[in-house]
N, C-alpha and C positions, 0 to 999 in steps of 0.2 A: 247694806251700805247706808251710813247715817251721815248726812251732810248738813252743816249749819251755815246759814248766811247771816252775817252780822254787819253792822254799819260803822264805818270809821268816821262818819260825819253825822251830826244829830238830825239835821233836816235834809230831806230829799237826797239821801245817800244813794238811792237806786236799788235798795235791797229787794223790793218786790219785783221789779222788772227782772233783776238777775235771778231771783228765786224761781220766777215763773218759767224762764227759759231753761234753767237747770232742771226743773221738774220735767219739762218736755224732753230734754236731752237724755234723762235717765229713766223716764217712764215711771217716776216715783210720785206718790201723793205729796202735797205740800201743806204744811201746818204753820200757823202763826199763833202760838198759844196766848200771847198778850198783844192787845192792840188798843188803839184809842183814836178819837178824833175830837174836833172842836166845833161847837155849835155855830160859831161865827166863821172861822177860817175854812171849815169843811162843810159849809151849810148845805150845799147841793147833795153831798154824800149822806149827810144826816137826814135830810128830807127824803131821799130815796129809800132809806131803811124805814123811817118812821111811817111812810106811806103804806108799808106792809105791816105796821104794828110791831116793828123789830128794831134792833139796835146792833149794827155792825158797820164796818168801814169798807171802802173800795179796795184796799189791799187784800183783805180776806176774800172779798167777792171775786177778785181776780184769780186768786190761788184756788179757791173752791171750784170755780167754773171749769178748771182744767179737767176735772173728772166728774162734773155734775154733782158735787157734794154740797151739803147745806153749810153755809158759811159758819154758823155757830158751832158746827161739829168740828171744824178745824181751828176755831178760835173761841175757847171756853170763857175767856174774860175780856170784855171790851169796856173801856172807860170813856165816858163823855165829859168833856171839859167845856168851860165857857170863859171868855175873857173877864178879868177883874180890873177894870180901869181905875178903881179907887184904891188899888193896892191892898196892903195888909198881908198877913202871913197865911191866912186861909187854913182849912182843915189839914191839908197835906204840906203846909209850909211854903207854898208857892206864892210869890208876890205878883205874878203876871196873869195868872188864871186860876179859876176855882173848879174843883171837882164837883160835877153834877150828880152823876150816878154811874154805877157799874152794872153791866149785864153779865150774869154768870149762867153757864149752861152745864147742867149735870143730868146724865141719863136722858138726854134729849129734851129736858125741860128747862125753861128759862126762868130765872129769878133775878130780882133787882135789889141793889143796895143804894140808898138815896142819901145825899148830904142834906141833913136837916137844917143846916145853917145858911142855906142859900135858897132863893126862889127859882125853881126850875122853869125854863121857858114853857109857855102854855102849850105849844105843839108837842112837846115831850110828854107832858102830863096827859094830854088828850090822846096820844097815840099808843102809849105803853100801858101795860097792866101793872099799875103801881100800888093798887089797894093793899096788897099783901107784902109790899116791899119792906125790907129792913131799913130803918132810919138810924143814921149815926150822927152824932153831934160833936164828938171829941175824937182825937187821934187814938186814944186808948180804946174807945168803943170800936173804932174802925179796925184797929189791929186785932182785936178779939174776933171780929167777923172774918177778917182775912185769914187768921190762923185756922179757922174752922171751915168756912164756906169756900173761900178762894183756894185754900190748900186742897180741898176735896176736888175742886174743878181741875186744878193743875195735876193732881195725882191721877185723875181719870184719863186725862189726855196723854199724860206720860205713859200710862199703861197701853193706850192705843198705839202710840208711837213705837213703843218697845215691841209690839206685835207686828209691825210693818217689816217686810223684808228689806225694802229700800224706802228711804224717806228724806225729804227736804224740809228743814225747819228754819223758819225766818224769825230772827229776833226783832226787837222794836227799839226805836231811837238809836242810841249808841250803847245800849246795854249788851254786855258780852254774851250772855246766854239767857234765854227766856224761861228755862226750867232748871231748878236746882238738880244737880246730879246728872244732867244730860251729858253723855260722852260721845261726841261725834267722831267719825273716822277722819274727817277733814273739815276745816273751817275756811270759808271764803269771806274775807273782810273787804267790803266794797265801799267805794265812795266815788264822787265824780272824777273820772279820769284814770282810776287805778284799781287793781285787784291785788290783794295780798293773800296768799294761801298758807295756812298753818297746819301742822300736825294736830289731829284732833285730841289724842291722848295728852300731849304736852299742854295743849290749850286748856283742857279740862282741869289739869293739875294747877295751871297758872290761875285759873278762876278761883280755886280754893285758896290760893295764897292771897289773892287780892279781894277775897269775898267780904261782903257786908251782910246785911240781913234782907235779902230781896223779898222774902215772903212776908215781911212786915211793912213793906212799902217805904222803907227808909233808905238805907245804903244799899246800892247795887253795884255789881262789878261793871265798870266802864271798859269798853273795848281797848282804849289806849292804855289804861292801867294794867290790863292783862297782857297785851302783846309786848309790853316793854320787857317782859321776862323771856321772850321767845325769839327765835330766829325765823325769818321768813323762808318758807320752803320754795315758793314760786311767786313771781311777780308778772303781771300782765297789764298792758295799757287797755283801758276801756274807752272806746270812742263813743261819742254821743249818738243816740238813736233818734230818728225822727218819730213823730207821733204815730204814723201809720205802722212802723215797725214795732214800737212799744205796745201797740194794741193787739199784736199778733204774737203769741208765745212761740209759735213755730218759727217765725221770722227772727225772734230774739235768739232762739237756740242756734240758728244758722249764723247770725251776726257775731255771736260770742262763742263760737265753736272752739276756738283755740283756748279761751279762758276756761271753758268747761272741761276741756281735756286736761288742763293743768290741775283743776280741782280733783278730777277723778284719778289722776296719776298719784297725787298725794294720798288720797283715800285708799288706793290699792297697795300702797307700800307697806 
């Protein structure tokens, strides 16, 4: 059984909370192939990882902790951003923030891709092993690296996911699916206050219709662009959870039991 959790809202959709509870409810390992955080807005989380000489986020830490996995093993690509108060288009075309570096994990080894057009924060350069990092200064250079190294990392985790009997995969931001070609049995689209459940096969086909070039970091399928082609199979109200419940995946599984039953019902059809 292959379950995808995607977000209908870009920020704080509740994907990781929902995915953690779903993983507990099904006994399945949880993956987040792509993730990222911001040196400013997620500073405590960045510092937590840097203190270990590593780069990962709290979402992946939460999912990996469910079965004592290494975060990097469940998240082969992590991107670190930093705000860009002076604006500009930046290497990836963003006007509000700049790409700092990517951590890629292949065969258990970490490697880094660094943006040569920005100054990395000193704690980042001091904590991470960047001497052998790949430095990119143009989008064309970055796309070349992504076609080779990022693609290899995604292919490796896709193979691992394919070998799981049951699996929960969390997407990132409001991107429809984190891995090209991933075909779930059911898709849970979550956002504050509601859950929409879609047939996985139809969702995968709709992704192809709405597809861009996700592997090149440019156009990616957005959830709302995909689901406009689909009928909702199930709807549920998601009530807010207090901090104590959110910190306990078993409690999440109990609180959202009806929602998880709806997801599993669609997956089993």
